[in-house]
C-alpha positions in Angstrom: -15.3 20.0 -2.7 -15.0 16.8 -2.3 -16.1 15.6 1.5 -13.5 12.6 1.6 -9.8 11.6 0.7 -10.0 8.6 -0.6 -6.2 7.4 -0.7 -4.8 4.9 -3.3 -2.0 3.2 -3.1 0.7 2.9 -5.4 2.9 0.0 -6.3 6.0 1.9 -7.8 7.0 -1.0 -10.0 5.5 -0.2 -13.7 8.9 1.6 -14.8 11.7 0.8 -16.5 13.7 3.7 -14.7 14.8 1.7 -11.9 18.0 0.4 -12.6 18.3 -2.0 -9.6 14.8 -3.7 -10.6 16.1 -5.4 -13.7 17.6 -8.2 -11.3 13.5 -9.1 -11.4 12.6 -7.8 -14.3 15.2 -7.8 -17.2 13.1 -6.5 -19.9 13.5 -2.8 -18.6 9.6 -2.3 -18.3 9.3 -3.2 -14.7 6.5 -5.4 -13.4 5.0 -4.5 -17.0 7.0 -7.8 -17.9 4.9 -10.2 -15.2 1.8 -8.7 -16.2 2.4 -9.7 -19.9 4.0 -12.7 -19.4 0.9 -14.2 -17.8 -1.0 -16.0 -20.7 2.0 -18.1 -21.6 2.1 -19.2 -18.2 -1.0 -20.5 -18.3 -0.9 -24.1 -19.2 0.9 -24.6 -15.9 -2.7 -23.5 -13.9 -5.5 -25.4 -13.6 -7.8 -25.8 -16.6 -10.8 -23.7 -15.3 -8.2 -21.1 -13.8 -7.9 -17.7 -16.1 -6.2 -14.6 -15.5 -8.2 -12.8 -18.8 -7.2 -9.0 -18.6 -5.0 -6.5 -19.8 -4.0 -2.6 -19.2 -6.8 -0.7 -21.1 -3.8 2.6 -20.9 -1.1 -0.2 -22.0 2.2 -1.0 -20.3 3.2 3.1 -19.5 5.5 4.3 -17.5 4.2 5.6 -14.7 7.6 7.3 -13.5 6.9 9.5 -17.1 5.3 12.9 -16.1 3.1 13.3 -19.0 1.7 9.5 -17.8 1.1 10.9 -15.0 -0.8 14.0 -15.5 -3.2 11.5 -17.5 -3.5 9.4 -14.7 -3.5 12.3 -12.2 -6.9 13.4 -14.3 -8.5 10.5 -14.2 -7.7 9.9 -10.5 -9.6 13.2 -9.5 -12.2 12.9 -11.9 -13.5 9.7 -10.5 -13.2 10.5 -7.3 -9.3 9.5 -6.0 -8.0 12.2 -4.6 -4.7 11.3 -3.0 -2.2 8.8 -3.6 0.1 6.5 -0.6 3.6 6.0 -2.6 4.8 2.6 -1.7 8.2 3.4 -0.8 11.5 1.1 -0.1 14.9 1.3 1.1 17.4 -1.3 0.9 20.9 -2.0 0.6 21.3 2.0 2.2 19.7 3.5 -0.7 16.0 4.3 -2.1 14.3 1.6 -4.4 11.6 2.4 -7.2 11.3 5.7 -6.0 11.6 7.6 -9.4 7.8 7.0 -9.7 6.9 9.2 -7.4 10.1 11.5 -7.9 10.1 11.6 -11.8 6.7 11.0 -12.7 3.7 12.1 -9.9 6.2 15.2 -8.8 6.7 15.6 -12.6 3.5 15.9 -13.5 2.2 19.8 -13.7 -0.8 18.8 -12.3 -0.2 17.4 -9.6 -1.3 19.9 -7.3 -4.9 18.6 -8.0 -3.7 15.4 -5.3 -2.5 15.2 -2.0 0.3 12.0 -1.4 1.7 10.6 1.0 4.5 7.5 2.0 4.3 4.1 3.2 7.3 3.0 4.3 7.2 -0.4 2.4 10.2 -1.7 4.7 9.7 -5.1 4.3 12.2 -7.3 3.2 12.3 -8.3 -0.7 12.9 -11.7 -2.1 12.0 -13.4 -5.1 8.1 -12.9 -5.1 9.0 -10.1 -7.8 10.8 -12.7 -10.3 8.6 -15.1 -11.9 11.7 -16.9 -13.0 12.2 -17.8 -9.3 9.2 -17.0 -7.4 7.8 -20.7 -7.2 11.0 -21.0 -4.8 8.4 -19.5 -2.0 6.5 -22.4 -1.4 9.4 -25.0 -1.0 10.6 -22.8 1.7 13.6 -21.5 -0.4 12.9 -18.0 -1.5 16.5 -16.0 0.0 16.3 -12.6 0.9 17.9 -10.5 -1.7 17.4 -7.1 0.7 16.8 -6.8 4.4 13.9 -4.0 5.1 15.0 -3.8 8.6 18.0 -0.7 9.4 19.7 0.4 12.6 19.6 3.6 14.1 22.0 5.4 12.0 20.0 4.3 8.9 16.8 5.2 10.1 17.8 8.9 10.8 18.9 9.1 7.3 16.0 7.6 6.1 13.8 9.8 8.3 15.8 12.9 7.0 15.2 12.2 3.4 11.6 11.7 3.9 11.2 15.0 5.9 13.6 16.9 3.7 12.2 15.6 0.2 8.5 15.5 1.2 6.9 16.5 4.1 7.2 20.2 3.1 5.6 19.9 -0.4 2.5 21.8 -0.3 0.3 18.9 -1.9 2.1 16.2 0.9 -1.2 15.0 3.2 -1.5 16.0 6.2 -3.6 15.8 9.3 -4.4 18.5 11.2 -1.5 20.2 9.8 0.9 16.9 10.7 2.7 15.1 7.7 1.4 11.3 7.7 4.0 8.6 7.4 2.8 5.4 7.2 4.8 2.2 8.5 4.0 -1.4 7.0 6.3 -3.9 8.9 6.7 -2.8 12.5 8.1 -6.2 13.6 10.9 -5.1 10.8 11.1 -1.5 12.4 11.6 -3.1 15.7 14.1 -5.8 14.8 16.5 -3.1 13.1 16.0 -0.9 16.2 17.0 -3.4 18.8 13.6 -3.7 20.9 10.8 -1.9 21.5 12.6 0.8 23.7 14.7 2.0 21.6 12.2 2.0 18.7 10.1 4.3 20.8 12.7 6.2 21.5 13.8 6.6 17.1 10.2 7.4 16.8 10.2 10.1 19.4 13.4 11.6 17.9 11.4 11.5 13.8 8.6 13.4 15.8 11.0 16.0 16.9 12.9 16.1 13.8 9.4 16.6 12.4 8.8 19.7 14.5 11.9 21.4 13.8 11.5 21.2 10.2 8.5 23.5 11.0 5.8 21.4 11.4 3.4 21.0 14.1 4.5 17.3 14.7 4.2 13.8 12.5 1.0 11.4 12.2 2.1 8.0 12.4 0.1 5.7 10.8 0.8 1.4 11.3 0.0 -0.6 8.8 -2.8 -3.1 10.6 -2.4 -6.9 10.1 -5.3 -7.9 11.9 -4.6 -8.7 15.6 -1.3 -11.0 16.0 1.6 -11.3 18.2 4.3 -9.1 17.1 7.8 -9.7 18.2 9.6 -6.6 20.3 12.3 -8.1 21.3 14.2 -7.0 18.2 15.9 -10.5 18.2 15.0 -14.1 18.2 13.5 -13.0 22.2 10.2 -13.6 24.0 9.1 -10.2 24.1 5.8 -10.1 22.4 3.0 -7.8 22.1 -0.4 -7.7 20.5 -0.8 -5.1 17.5 -3.4 -3.1 19.9 -0.7 -2.9 22.6 2.3 -2.7 20.0 0.5 0.6 18.7 0.4 2.8 22.3 3.6 1.4 23.2 5.1 3.1 20.4 2.8 6.1 20.2 1.7 5.9 16.7 -1.5 7.9 16.1 -4.1 5.8 13.8 -3.9 2.3 11.9 -5.4 1.6 8.4 -4.6 -1.6 6.5 -3.0 -2.2 3.2 -4.9 -5.5 1.9 -8.1 -7.4 3.2 -5.4 -10.7 2.6 -4.0 -9.4 5.7 -6.5 -10.5 8.4 -9.3 -12.7 6.0 -9.2 -15.5 3.9 -9.4 -14.6 0.4 -10.1 -17.6 -1.3 -14.1 -17.4 -1.4 -16.6 -15.0 -2.7 -16.3 -11.1 -2.6 -19.8 -11.3 -0.9 -18.7 -13.7 1.9 -15.7 -11.7 2.7 -17.3 -8.4 3.6 -19.1 -9.6 6.6 -15.9 -10.4 8.2 -14.3 -6.9 6.8 -17.0 -5.0 8.7 -16.7 -6.7 12.0 -12.6 -6.3 11.7 -13.6 -2.6 11.3 -15.8 -2.5 14.5 -13.1 -4.6 16.5 -10.8 -2.2 15.7 -12.8 0.8 16.4 -13.4 -0.9 20.1 -10.3 -2.1 20.8 -7.8 0.1 19.6 -7.2 4.0 21.2 -6.3 6.1 18.7 -8.3 6.0 14.9 -9.1 3.5 13.0 -9.6 5.1 9.1 -11.3 2.0 7.4 -9.5 0.5 4.2 -11.1 -1.8 1.0 -9.0 -3.9 -1.0 -10.5 -4.4 -4.6 -9.6 -8.5 -4.5 -6.8 -10.6 -4.2 -5.0 -13.0 -6.6 -1.4 -13.0 -6.9 -1.2 -15.7 -9.3 0.2 -13.5 -12.5 3.9 -13.5 -10.4 4.0 -17.5 -10.2 4.4 -20.4 -12.2 2.5 -23.2 -10.3 -0.8 -22.4 -9.4 -1.8 -20.6 -5.7 -5.2 -21.3 -4.4 -6.1 -18.2 -2.9 -8.1 -16.3 -5.7 -10.9 -13.9 -4.6 -14.1 -14.5 -6.6 -16.6 -12.6 -7.9 -15.2 -9.1 -6.9 -17.0 -7.1 -9.6 -16.9 -3.4 -9.4 -20.9 -3.9 -8.3 -19.5 -5.5 -5.0 -16.5 -3.1 -4.4 -19.3 -0.4 -4.6 -21.0 -2.1 -1.7 -17.7 -1.9 0.0 -17.4 1.7 -0.6 -20.7 2.7 0.3 -19.7 0.7 4.2 -16.6 2.9 4.2 -18.5 5.8 3.3 -20.9 4.9 6.3 -17.9 4.1 8.5 -16.6 7.5 8.1 -20.1 9.3 8.6 -20.6 7.7 11.8 -17.1 8.3 13.3 -15.5 11.7 14.7 -12.1 10.9 12.8 -9.5 13.4 12.9 -9.7 13.2 8.4 -12.6 11.8 6.2 -10.0 8.9 5.1 -10.4 5.8 3.4 -7.7 3.8 1.8 -7.8 1.5 -1.1 -5.7 -1.3 -2.2 -5.2 -0.1 -5.0 -3.8 1.9 -8.0 -2.6 -0.7 -9.8 -1.3 -3.4 -7.9 -1.9 -5.7 -11.1 -0.1 -8.8 -10.8 -1.8 -8.9 -6.7 -5.3 -8.2 -8.8 -6.8 -5.6 -6.8 -6.3 -1.9 -8.8 -8.4 0.7 -9.6 -7.0 1.1 -13.5 -9.2 0.4 -16.2 -8.6 -3.0 -17.9 -10.2 -5.3 -20.7 -12.4 -7.0 -18.3 -14.4 -4.4 -16.4 -13.3 -0.9 -17.8 -13.0 1.7 -15.9 -16.0 0.3 -13.6 -13.9 0.1 -10.5 -13.2 3.9 -11.2 -16.8 4.2 -11.7 -17.8 2.7 -8.6 -16.1 5.4 -6.5 -16.8 8.2 -8.5 -20.7 7.2 -7.7 -20.2 6.6 -4.2 -17.7 10.0 -3.2 -17.8 12.5 -6.3 -21.1 12.5 -7.7 -22.9 14.6 -5.2 -19.9 16.7 -4.1 
């Protein structure tokens, strides 16, 4: 039995089954369209920059249960035993839900893994569309959809999550409570109308979860470093630091989604890691709830743009990634956490260059690093 819960985020865009996604990726293969067109856009980048990789498994449809059966086997074999699905709700309906519903939950071997949901409740713009994404750097990227929801819509979302996912036997739980992560607390508060209204909505969500037969709800917040969060619900002046937001809204734990949220990534991976470890220590010291350590594989989102974005993590080799995993393991071993959870960015964030899936550059190197640290002696 593996002694650690190694949870990799999944960006569910690598499928053509979501019709609404064609406005970003009209070829009907999801964001594989962006990945495979990178070489044709390289002349617009500096001469000393290249993005020299392709997926070893090919552009497979990750909403296909047969594909996911293979990926589940490979994940478990290498020590990844939890998937965290990025989950979206835009324009009063879900978006990119097929990878979870049809792919993972349709796979005949999905009982081998746990899963839980991170509500990626950020606004959606043209970052996903390479034809228009450079507008972002000109300050002209309009919102396609807003991620904030009002109380009525929040209740629809919560009931959907409770009814479709929480009672699944392989939904990830801590002390029996289903774990649910929220990505953008500012957008949550904005939609619900302020901190008190948000607190009331989250307490209602807990009560509904209990009513559905669970002992409670484990609410997790995505940490972005220590920043000031707008808690007014409008463009007001009520701001709280993140370490104040967590107890004010009753979150039960915190982890991260990406190093880039609190680190300068435009340098060597080895130079980033001391800052990461210092952030873990700060979270442990300053927060009143458990912090679960997070490891990102790297960062470079140039595949999404025609012009060059000078924010590229360098020398993020599997060997350096393994050093970060060892430190995360030591953190879990030295803390009395409710669960032995470590989050990883990510399983498949190809266009942010932070993924575990094997490629033509490092092969299975990142997955092998996880296996060596967490699975070999399990």
